[in-house]
C-alpha positions as CSV (number, residue, x, y, z in Angstrom):
1,M,7.7,-58.6,82.0
2,S,5.3,-60.9,80.3
3,A,6.2,-63.8,78.1
4,R,7.2,-62.6,74.7
5,R,4.7,-62.7,71.8
6,A,5.7,-63.0,68.2
7,P,8.1,-60.2,67.2
8,A,6.5,-57.2,65.6
9,G,7.8,-54.8,63.0
10,L,6.9,-51.6,61.2
11,V,6.7,-50.9,57.4
12,L,6.7,-47.4,55.9
13,D,5.3,-47.0,52.4
14,N,6.1,-43.7,50.7
15,V,5.4,-41.8,54.0
16,T,5.4,-38.0,54.0
17,L,5.0,-36.0,57.2
18,T,4.3,-32.2,57.4
19,H,3.9,-29.5,60.0
20,G,1.1,-27.5,58.5
21,R,2.2,-27.5,54.9
22,H,5.8,-27.4,55.7
23,P,7.7,-30.6,54.9
24,A,9.3,-32.6,57.7
25,V,9.8,-36.1,56.2
26,H,9.7,-36.8,52.4
27,H,8.4,-40.0,50.8
28,V,10.2,-42.5,53.1
29,S,9.8,-46.2,52.4
30,G,11.4,-49.0,54.4
31,R,11.0,-51.5,57.2
32,F,11.9,-51.8,60.8
33,A,12.2,-55.6,60.9
34,P,10.7,-57.5,63.8
35,G,13.3,-57.7,66.6
36,S,15.6,-55.1,65.0
37,L,17.7,-52.5,66.9
38,T,17.8,-49.3,64.7
39,A,19.3,-45.9,65.3
40,V,17.7,-42.9,63.5
41,V,20.3,-40.2,63.0
42,G,20.7,-37.0,60.9
43,P,21.1,-33.2,61.2
44,N,18.9,-31.1,63.3
45,G,15.6,-30.6,61.6
46,A,15.9,-33.8,59.7
47,G,12.5,-35.0,60.8
48,K,13.7,-37.7,63.2
49,S,11.4,-36.9,66.2
50,T,8.5,-36.3,63.8
51,L,9.0,-39.7,62.3
52,L,9.1,-41.3,65.8
53,R,5.8,-39.6,66.7
54,A,4.3,-40.9,63.4
55,L,5.4,-44.5,64.2
56,A,3.7,-44.1,67.6
57,G,0.5,-43.0,65.9
58,L,0.7,-39.4,67.2
59,H,1.4,-37.7,63.9
60,K,-0.9,-38.5,61.0
61,P,1.0,-39.0,57.7
62,G,0.2,-36.4,55.0
63,G,0.8,-39.2,52.4
64,G,1.7,-42.8,52.3
65,R,1.0,-45.3,55.1
66,I,2.6,-46.9,58.2
67,A,1.7,-50.5,58.8
68,H,2.4,-53.0,61.6
69,E,3.7,-56.4,61.0
70,G,1.9,-58.6,63.6
71,T,-0.1,-57.5,66.6
72,A,1.9,-55.0,68.6
73,R,1.9,-52.7,71.6
74,I,4.0,-49.6,70.9
75,A,5.5,-47.4,73.5
76,L,7.2,-44.0,73.0
77,L,9.9,-42.4,75.2
78,P,9.6,-38.7,74.5
79,Q,12.5,-36.3,74.8
80,L,13.4,-35.5,78.4
81,A,12.7,-31.8,77.8
82,A,9.1,-32.6,76.9
83,L,8.3,-33.7,80.5
84,D,6.7,-31.1,82.8
85,R,8.8,-31.7,85.9
86,G,7.0,-29.0,87.8
87,F,3.7,-30.9,87.8
88,P,3.0,-32.3,91.3
89,I,3.1,-36.0,90.8
90,A,4.9,-38.8,92.5
91,C,7.3,-41.2,90.8
92,R,5.0,-44.2,91.3
93,D,2.2,-42.4,89.6
94,V,4.4,-41.6,86.6
95,V,5.3,-45.2,86.2
96,M,1.7,-46.3,86.6
97,Q,0.8,-44.1,83.6
98,G,2.3,-46.9,81.6
99,L,-0.5,-49.2,82.7
100,W,-3.3,-47.0,81.4
101,P,-3.6,-48.7,78.0
102,R,-4.4,-51.9,79.8
103,I,-6.4,-50.9,82.8
104,G,-7.7,-47.4,81.9
105,A,-6.8,-44.1,83.4
106,F,-9.7,-44.0,85.9
107,R,-9.9,-47.5,87.4
108,G,-8.3,-48.5,90.6
109,V,-4.8,-50.0,90.3
110,P,-4.6,-53.6,91.6
111,A,-2.0,-54.3,94.2
112,E,0.0,-56.5,91.8
113,E,0.3,-53.7,89.4
114,R,1.5,-51.4,92.1
115,D,4.1,-54.0,92.9
116,R,5.1,-54.1,89.2
117,A,5.6,-50.3,89.3
118,G,7.9,-50.7,92.4
119,R,9.9,-53.5,90.6
120,A,10.3,-51.3,87.5
121,L,11.6,-48.4,89.7
122,A,14.1,-50.8,91.3
123,A,15.2,-52.1,87.9
124,V,16.2,-48.6,86.8
125,G,18.0,-47.8,90.1
126,L,15.2,-45.9,91.8
127,A,14.2,-48.3,94.5
128,G,12.6,-46.4,97.3
129,F,11.6,-43.4,95.1
130,E,7.9,-44.4,94.9
131,A,6.6,-41.3,96.8
132,R,9.3,-38.9,95.6
133,P,7.9,-35.9,93.6
134,V,9.2,-35.8,90.1
135,G,10.3,-32.2,90.5
136,S,12.9,-33.3,93.1
137,L,14.7,-35.5,90.6
138,S,17.9,-34.8,88.6
139,A,17.8,-35.1,84.8
140,G,19.4,-38.6,85.0
141,Q,16.9,-39.8,87.6
142,T,14.0,-38.4,85.6
143,Q,15.2,-40.3,82.5
144,R,15.4,-43.5,84.7
145,L,11.8,-42.8,85.7
146,L,10.7,-42.6,82.1
147,F,12.4,-45.9,81.4
148,A,10.6,-47.5,84.3
149,R,7.3,-46.4,82.8
150,L,8.4,-48.1,79.6
151,L,9.1,-51.3,81.5
152,V,5.6,-51.6,82.8
153,Q,4.1,-50.9,79.3
154,D,5.7,-54.2,78.2
155,A,5.6,-53.1,74.6
156,D,6.7,-55.0,71.5
157,I,8.0,-51.9,69.8
158,L,9.9,-49.3,71.7
159,L,10.5,-45.8,70.2
160,L,13.1,-43.8,72.1
161,D,13.7,-40.1,71.4
162,E,17.2,-39.1,72.4
163,P,17.2,-41.5,75.4
164,F,20.7,-40.7,76.5
165,N,20.7,-36.9,76.0
166,A,21.6,-34.6,78.9
167,V,22.2,-37.5,81.4
168,D,25.3,-38.6,83.2
169,A,27.6,-41.4,81.9
170,K,26.5,-43.9,84.6
171,T,22.8,-43.3,83.8
172,S,23.5,-43.7,80.0
173,A,25.3,-47.0,80.6
174,D,22.6,-48.4,82.9
175,L,19.8,-47.4,80.4
176,L,21.8,-48.8,77.5
177,R,21.8,-52.1,79.3
178,L,18.0,-52.1,79.3
179,V,18.0,-51.3,75.6
180,R,20.2,-54.3,75.0
181,D,17.9,-56.5,77.1
182,W,14.9,-55.4,75.1
183,H,16.7,-56.3,71.9
184,G,17.7,-59.6,73.4
185,E,14.1,-60.4,74.2
186,G,13.1,-59.9,70.6
187,R,11.5,-56.5,70.9
188,T,11.8,-54.0,68.1
189,V,13.7,-50.9,69.2
190,V,14.0,-47.6,67.3
191,A,16.1,-44.8,68.9
192,V,16.8,-41.3,67.7
193,L,20.4,-40.6,68.6
194,H,23.2,-38.0,68.0
195,D,26.3,-39.9,69.2
196,L,27.6,-41.6,66.1
197,D,30.3,-43.5,68.0
198,L,27.6,-45.0,70.2
199,V,25.5,-45.9,67.2
200,A,28.4,-47.6,65.5
201,R,29.2,-49.5,68.6
202,E,25.8,-50.6,69.8
203,F,23.2,-50.4,66.9
204,P,23.3,-52.9,64.1
205,D,21.0,-50.9,61.8
206,T,20.7,-47.2,61.1
207,L,18.3,-44.9,59.3
208,L,20.2,-41.8,58.2
209,M,17.7,-39.0,57.5
210,A,17.8,-35.5,56.1
211,R,14.0,-35.2,55.7
212,D,14.6,-37.8,53.0
213,A,15.9,-41.3,53.9
214,I,19.6,-40.9,52.8
215,A,20.5,-44.5,53.8
216,W,18.8,-47.3,55.7
217,G,20.4,-50.6,56.5
218,A,23.6,-52.0,58.2
219,T,25.1,-49.2,60.3
220,G,28.6,-49.3,58.7
221,Q,27.1,-48.8,55.3
222,A,24.5,-46.3,56.2
223,L,27.0,-44.1,58.0
224,S,29.6,-44.1,55.2
225,A,31.4,-40.8,54.7
226,A,29.6,-40.3,51.4
227,N,26.2,-40.7,53.0
228,R,27.0,-38.4,55.9
229,L,28.3,-35.8,53.4
230,K,25.1,-36.1,51.4
231,A,22.9,-35.6,54.5
232,R,24.9,-32.5,55.5
233,M,24.7,-31.0,52.0
234,M,20.9,-31.6,51.9
235,A,20.5,-30.0,55.3
236,E,22.4,-26.9,54.1
237,A,20.0,-26.6,51.1
238,W,16.8,-26.7,53.1
239,A,14.4,-23.8,52.6
240,E,12.2,-23.5,55.8
241,E,9.5,-21.7,53.9
242,A,9.1,-24.5,51.4
243,E,5.6,-25.7,50.8
244,H,4.4,-29.4,51.0
245,C,6.3,-31.3,48.3
246,H,4.5,-32.8,45.3
247,R,6.9,-35.5,44.3
248,A,5.2,-38.3,42.4
249,A,4.7,-41.5,44.3
């Protein structure tokens, strides 16, 4: 890990996100403060993963804007299911993909960067896995591998999409320790999660979504019974065939 730069945050100003013309996220405004640790929760279809992709610059807003506070490197951990585990690639090569933003995809990798990849694998409990093919890994080992790729990216803002889903308890605990370490280093961490007990125990801030932002702030307040009921009622009222909304800014 490099020495920490000034913490970086993200600001959303009336952000609307769509798939085609179908609404996914409606007019969300708020701020992921520099150095914050925030859970994003809500019913299935609430727009959580779409929001994370937009924060990473992979989904263009249909309205509003997303702005960075400070100069920031951003790294996204996709859902485990999004990884093609059948592609013939070794673990070391997956980790070194995290170096591409700095060294390029087609340049030779210096020896010191290869060493960093090895240290990242060791840090997630995969020492000696450098040459192992990804297809031979269990789900938990694959998630550890993706966290190793995040480690070498050395990002200021980390966006995690269901980081503990479909992995064993020990893997979840080990990876949660990395998340705590990142937060302790002053990095900004945003994680889509489903386990509300975990959120209440580990995440100081929460964004509760149901396509709209139902609540955003301290976790205890955001996850109040009234807010959770409101999110559930809004989800039950969704019309999947709805066109892009035209709410006034």
